[in-house]
C-alpha positions, 0 to 999 in steps of 0.5 A, a space after each residue: 376136426 378129428 378126436 383120436 380115441 387114445 387122446 380122448 382116453 388120456 384126458 379121461 384118465 387124467 380127470 379120473 386119476 387126478 394127476 398126469 403121473 397117475 394117468 401115466 401109470 394107468 395108461 402105461 406111458 410116461 407123464 411127458 407123453 400124457 402131457 403131449 397127448 393133451 396138448 395135441 388134442 387141445 391144439 386139434 379142438 382149439 379149446 383148453 380141456 383141463 384145468 391143471 389143478 390138484 386134482 385136475 379138472 375138466 373144462 366144459 370142453 373137456 367134459 365133452 371129450 371125456 363123455 366121448 371117450 367113455 362112449 367109445 370105450 363102451 362101443 369098443 367093448 360091445 364090438 369085441 363081445 360081438 366078435 367073440 373077444 369079450 374074455 381077452 383079459 384085463 387089457 380089454 376090461 372096460 370101466 363103468 363109472 356110476 353114481 349112487 346115494 349112500 343108503 342104496 350103496 350100503 344096502 341093495 346096490 352092490 349085489 347086482 354089480 357083483 354078479 355083473 363083474 363075474 359075467 363081464 370083463 368090467 370094473 366099476 368105479 362108484 361115486 357116492 353122493 346124495 340122491 339129489 346131486 348124482 345127476 350132476 355127475 351125469 351132466 359132467 360126463 363123470 359117470 355113465 349112470 346114476 341112482 337119483 331122486 330126479 325124475 326129469 331125464 338129464 339131456 342125453 340120458 334115459 330115466 326109469 323109476 326104481 322105487 320108493 325108500 321111506 325114512 322114519 325118524 328114530 332114536 335110541 330108547 335112552 336118548 328118547 327118554 332123556 330128550 323127549 320125556 313128554 314125546 317129540 314135541 316142537 320144544 324138545 326137537 328144537 334142542 335135541 341133537 340130530 345126526 346128519 349124513 353131511 351138510 347136503 343131507 336134507 332128510 332130517 331138516 325136511 322132517 323137522 320142518 314138517 313137524 313145525 320146528 325151526 330146522 336151524 335150532 338143534 345141534 347136529 352131528 355129521 357122520 358121512 357113512 351110511 352104516 356109521 350114521 345108523 350106528 350113531 343113531 343106535 348109540 344115542 348120539 342123536 336121532 335120525 331118519 333111517 330106511 327100513 333096511 337099517 331100522 326094522 329089526 331094531 324097532 322090532 327088538 326095542 333097540 330103537 323107537 319111532 318118534 312119530 311124525 310123517 315118514 319122508 318118502 324118497 322116490 329113486 330113479 335110474 338114469 343112464 346115457 342114452 347110448 345103444 350099448 349092450 353092456 350099459 343096458 345090462 348094468 342098468 337092467 340089473 340095477 333096476 331089477 334089484 332096486 325094485 325087488 328091494 324097495 317099495 
């Protein structure tokens, strides 16, 4: 059984773009040719590779093929670089999909990618998710590397510690005066509005539990953007857990106050495919270096 690169690349393009038509535009072929390539590869491997939904999804077998396609693209890039052809133009740019949590993306994650984009013919496709869930995208072959809170390496990946992001419970002074006139007591926390990033966000819940509060009691806003989440807290929509990047200046200026209680420390790690690729190693090294500089 052989898996031709262009056929594996086509499966990856369909999953990345979501539809056959969009994949056809990316690959500069017709939608009919995309469909024929996928059918040909499915006949070759004897497995269904795609769920024809909207957006299209990879089956378990399709995930294996997509991972192969991304690895081959990296190896081809490294070979071109070794042969002195890295600067041959957009046709030979390699896409590196990465997963990252929202707070890292909003603060320290982008500068190293910007430098790499100037140094290499590479484009980045970023997938944002909570740090507890980014490794799932590694396992599915959707990304080549991820910032995660999981210290145990995903199968086929290497893991390197980055640093710790410490979150503190903070609120706008007027909000605190209204909802916590006698401090952030258990009874007050049970009714004061909370700002959550999304329904996966466990930081506020973890802090409430540590304070002895029923985490299901208070009303919750959901603001799924790191910058807008911080803004919602500053505007007094509710209290929330913020990292130093987003609250130190406001705390120093009196625009936010701490509610007390234990900080929530989140250790972050970098996981990437365990593949001998100069480009992927350069990406990982730049991200880890920046993260260690920015975090404790």
